[in-house]
N, C-alpha and C positions, 0 to 999 in steps of 0.2 A: 054834699055831696063833694065829694072826691076828685079834685082836681085829675084832671087824663093822665092820663102816665105814654112817655111818646118809645120811639121805639128802641129794644134796648142794645148797648153799645159792643162790638162783636170784639177789641180786646186786640187787633192784631196788630193798630196803633200804637199801643203800650208794648208790645212782647220785651224788645230791643233793653227798654228801660225798664220794665216794670219791676224788677228783684231789686237794684237799686234805689225806689221808690218808695215800693211799697212789699219788700222783702224783709223777713224775720231773723233773726241774729242764727252762726251756725248751731248755737246751745237750748236755741232755744228749739228751732226744729227738729230737733233730738229728744233733747224733753217731752215737747208735743209726742212724737211717736212712741216713746216708756207709757205716757200716760192712755193712753189708744190701745197698745198691746195691753194695759196689764183692763181697761174698763173692760173690753173684748172677749181675754182672756185667749190670746192668742199662739195659736197652737201650728205642728210645719201644715205644711197644705191646704191653710184654709185659705179662699178666696175670695179676694177687697177688691172694689167695685170704686171709684174715684171718680166721682160729679163734677166739673171742672178743673180739671189735674194744672190747668196755666201749666204756670212754668217749672213744675214740680218742685219749690225748691221744699213744699212742704211734705213730699213723698220720696226723696232718695232716701234718709234713716231709715223706714217703711218697708221701700226696696230688698234692703239689708237682711232685714227678717224674713224665717224660711215660707210668706208666703205667696198667693198666684195672684199677681197678682195686674188691673188690666183698670186706665185711665184713657179721660175722653173727656173735649171740651169741643166747643166751638167754632175755635180760634187754630187755625192752619200756624200761625206763627208763631201763638206760645207754646205749643209741641215742640215745635223742632228746636225750640229753648228748653225744653224741658229733654227733648231727646240729648241734643250738646253737653249737657249739664250730666245726664245720666252716662254718655260715651265715657267720658270725660275720668268715669267714676269707677267706668268697667261694667254698668250696667245693661240692661239690655229692656228695658218697659215694654208691657203691649197697649202699646197707644193708640185710642179712633181717634177722627173728628168728624165729632156727631153731634148736636145739639140738644140741650139737655127734655127741653119742649116736644122731642120726637121720643121713638122709643131708643130706651137704652141698650147698649152694645152690652149683656146679658141673655140668658134663657130663660125660661122661668124657676124660679128655686135652685140659681143658678149661684148664689153669693151665700158669704155668711155674714158680712161688712160692706155697709156701704159708707163711707167717708168724702167729706162736702167741706171745705173750709173755700168761706168765703165770694161760692157762688151760690148755692143753693138758693138764695132768693132771686136768682135770672131764673126759674123756672115756676113754671101755675103750680099756683098751693094741690089743687088736685091731682094735675100729673106727678108732681112729685109723690104724693104719697102712692096713689095707684101703682104706678115704676117703682116706688119702696117696696110696694106686697108682691107686688111678684117676680121680682128676680130673688127677694130675699127668701133665703131657704127659713122652714120654722126654727124657733127658737135667736136666727139672726141678729142685728144692730146696725139699728142706723144713726154715722155719731156723726154731729157737725161742728166745727170751729169756729169761732170770731176771734178776733183782733177787740183789747178793751182798752179807752182808753177814761179819765178822771175829764169828768160834764163840762171841768175847769179850763184842761188842757188845752193849747195851741190849735190842734186841728178839732177836738173836739166844741171849743164855740166857732172857730170860724168855720164848719159842715152846719154846723145849728144856724148862722147865720144866709150860709149858700143855701140852703137848702127853702129857707123859710122867703127870700129872693126870689128864687125858682116859681115855689107856690101863689107871688106874685104877679107873676110872669102865664100862672095858671101850668100848669105842671107840676107833676108828685114825686118825686125821687121815694126810690124802693131802699125798703127797711125793712136790713136780715134779718133783726131781732125779731121780730112783728112778722114776719115772713118764716121761721124758722121758730116761732111759737103754735103758729094755722098748723102748720106740719103736723109739729106733739102731739098736741092736740085732738086732730081726725083722725090719731094712728093710736092712739091714748082709749078715743070713744069707741076704738075696735079692737080694746082688750091691752096695747101693749104695757109698757111697763117700763119708766122714765128710770135713768141714772140717776144721779146727783150732780148738777153740774159742779164741776172741777175747773181752779187754777191750774193749768198744764205747764204754765212759763210764768216768768215778770222777768222786765228787764226795763231800761231805761235810754234814752235818745235826744239827742239833740235836735230842736225844729226851730225852724223860724215863718213867721208867715207870708215869707214873699218865697218858703220854697212851695207850702201849703197850694198859694195861687198861682206857682209856677209848674205844678206836675198838673196841678186844673187846666192850664192854657194848652198842655203837650196834648189832653185829652181830647175825640174826636167828640165827647158828649160830655154829660157833665151830672150823677148821681146818679150811673151808671143809666140814661138816657141819653139818645138822638137825638139833638138837640136845632134848630135852625142856627146858625153860622150867626145873625144875627144877634139875637136873642143872649142864645152861650153868651159873646163878647159885650154885651151889654149890663147881662147878672154879671161876670165877672170884673167891671170897670165898675157899679155898684160898693160889690164886695172889697175889692180894694182899696176903695174912698172911705168905707166904715171900717177896714180890718187897717187905715192908716189914720184916724180919730182915736179908736182902737185902745191900740199896743204901740204906737208912735212910731219904734222903727221899726221897720216891717224885713229886716235881713239882720236883728240878733238871735240868738241862735237861746230857744233857750227849755230848758227839761224837759221834758215829757214822758211822762211814766207808761207802760205801754205793760197788757199782758193777753194772752192766751185761754181761752173758755174752752170749754169743751163741753155741750151738750149731748146725752147719747138717751137712746129707748130701747127698747130690745121687743120683737112682734112676736 
């Protein structure tokens, strides 16, 4: 039996430093936008809906294209950062504070593309399928993006251990990959057609185990879940001890390859 899942994290607490901690290089965002445009066959006036728009780090290159963009997120603070970045670039996106597990801010058949990056796993699978089907026009696309890292990279190793420690405490973290697969399988079952996965960008960054530990400590929860403070502290303390034994110097930056993969399916 799967461990119980705690409530989701709102992400308001991460807004100010989200781009510093988890943002992508500007060249990667541009490449991702170009790949998305090619996959869906972007056209002037095309209507896009972004689920979990966040701070807009991936959205600004899209906004410079001749599309009608609407983004939503359940975190007002994240959207506040998005609005600030957009205003600095002379852009004025339509943004809504809304929960992905409620009605999405679009009419029936009102959009040609639904896009989500590192966010769709916060939405119930059946609800994500139902809302995708509702808001997409016939022949519309669902595109989902995620960051990939080698399994032996510092972040990957630490994340696996952190999730194991959470399971030991009786909590199941959220898996974006498994969730997206479930959504795509459900859409395929009603006749949707998948596009082959595409690596849209690749880059190398320097990352230390201490970086991961510090970023997780700043969050309200772990693995996308709210947790009692005592459990979070116990997990992080155990993770730090394990990382010290595994890596030695927690503050030594290590090179880490990262890439961004797009999965898309046409309804």
